[in-house]
C-alpha positions as a Python dict, from the first residue, in 0.01 Angstrom:
ca = {
    (1, 'M'): (0, 0, 0),
    (2, 'E'): (-247, 250, 152),
    (3, 'R'): (-541, 54, 11),
    (4, 'K'): (-424, -268, 180),
    (5, 'H'): (-387, -85, 511),
    (6, 'L'): (-745, 50, 489),
    (7, 'R'): (-876, -298, 409),
    (8, 'E'): (-695, -441, 713),
    (9, 'I'): (-850, -170, 933),
    (10, 'A'): (-1195, -250, 793),
    (11, 'D'): (-1138, -622, 863),
    (12, 'I'): (-1030, -545, 1220),
    (13, 'D'): (-1337, -326, 1273),
    (14, 'R'): (-1563, -602, 1143),
    (15, 'L'): (-1391, -858, 1367),
    (16, 'Q'): (-1432, -633, 1671),
    (17, 'R'): (-1802, -586, 1590),
    (18, 'H'): (-1856, -963, 1565),
    (19, 'I'): (-1671, -1026, 1891),
    (20, 'S'): (-1876, -756, 2062),
    (21, 'E'): (-2199, -914, 1932),
    (22, 'L'): (-2085, -1259, 2050),
    (23, 'L'): (-1998, -1132, 2399),
    (24, 'G'): (-2335, -956, 2422),
    (25, 'Y'): (-2516, -1275, 2317),
    (26, 'L'): (-2326, -1482, 2576),
    (27, 'E'): (-2400, -1229, 2851),
    (28, 'R'): (-2773, -1214, 2763),
    (29, 'N'): (-2804, -1593, 2752),
    (30, 'Q'): (-2571, -1681, 3039),
    (31, 'D'): (-2849, -1853, 3237),
    (32, 'M'): (-2928, -2083, 2943),
    (33, 'L'): (-2570, -2199, 2882),
    (34, 'V'): (-2480, -2544, 3012),
    (35, 'H'): (-2170, -2578, 3230),
    (36, 'Y'): (-2058, -2921, 3113),
    (37, 'A'): (-1782, -2971, 3374),
    (38, 'V'): (-2030, -2917, 3658),
    (39, 'R'): (-2280, -3156, 3498),
    (40, 'R'): (-2013, -3421, 3452),
    (41, 'R'): (-1893, -3389, 3812),
    (42, 'G'): (-2255, -3419, 3925),
    (43, 'G'): (-2301, -3740, 3729),
    (44, 'E'): (-2548, -3581, 3487),
    (45, 'P'): (-2541, -3671, 3119),
    (46, 'I'): (-2378, -3423, 2886),
    (47, 'S'): (-2464, -3599, 2562),
    (48, 'T'): (-2786, -3579, 2365),
    (49, 'A'): (-2716, -3899, 2172),
    (50, 'F'): (-2996, -4083, 2356),
    (51, 'V'): (-3243, -3815, 2247),
    (52, 'E'): (-3122, -3823, 1886),
    (53, 'R'): (-3164, -4200, 1879),
    (54, 'A'): (-3516, -4176, 2020),
    (55, 'V'): (-3611, -3913, 1761),
    (56, 'N'): (-3470, -4127, 1480),
    (57, 'E'): (-3671, -4428, 1601),
    (58, 'I'): (-3992, -4224, 1621),
    (59, 'V'): (-3943, -4078, 1274),
    (60, 'A'): (-3861, -4421, 1128),
    (61, 'K'): (-4170, -4576, 1289),
    (62, 'R'): (-4399, -4298, 1164),
    (63, 'M'): (-4257, -4321, 815),
    (64, 'K'): (-4301, -4698, 816),
    (65, 'T'): (-4666, -4680, 927),
    (66, 'R'): (-4741, -4421, 658),
    (67, 'N'): (-4551, -4615, 389),
    (68, 'H'): (-4300, -4333, 339),
    (69, 'R'): (-3948, -4407, 227),
    (70, 'Y'): (-3620, -4222, 237),
    (71, 'A'): (-3495, -4108, -102),
    (72, 'G'): (-3217, -4328, -233),
    (73, 'T'): (-3033, -4042, -400),
    (74, 'G'): (-3001, -3672, -359),
    (75, 'R'): (-3057, -3476, -45),
    (76, 'P'): (-3164, -3668, 269),
    (77, 'C'): (-3533, -3642, 350),
    (78, 'S'): (-3506, -3681, 726),
    (79, 'P'): (-3628, -3381, 926),
    (80, 'S'): (-3391, -3172, 1129),
    (81, 'L'): (-3489, -3167, 1497),
    (82, 'T'): (-3334, -2985, 1788),
    (83, 'F'): (-3361, -3082, 2155),
    (84, 'V'): (-3322, -2828, 2433),
    (85, 'S'): (-3266, -2950, 2786),
    (86, 'R'): (-3340, -2727, 3083),
    (87, 'R'): (-3229, -2806, 3432),
}
């Protein structure tokens, strides 16, 4: 029974450490976080779907002009892209 209790304490300590790291990250990056409710009320877009579609079209066009093809089986060959929007 003592062993289980020590394991639970270790799990709680680890959880507290992760929460502390998360809160620190959020505080350090507060200016970069998007407040979606404010953007929505202001009529600004909150979705990046239009950007993802544009990226997909660009990648498809480049692959077509270079005679590249997506693999039919296995892992997808499309690149992973990230878009960051700043106000």
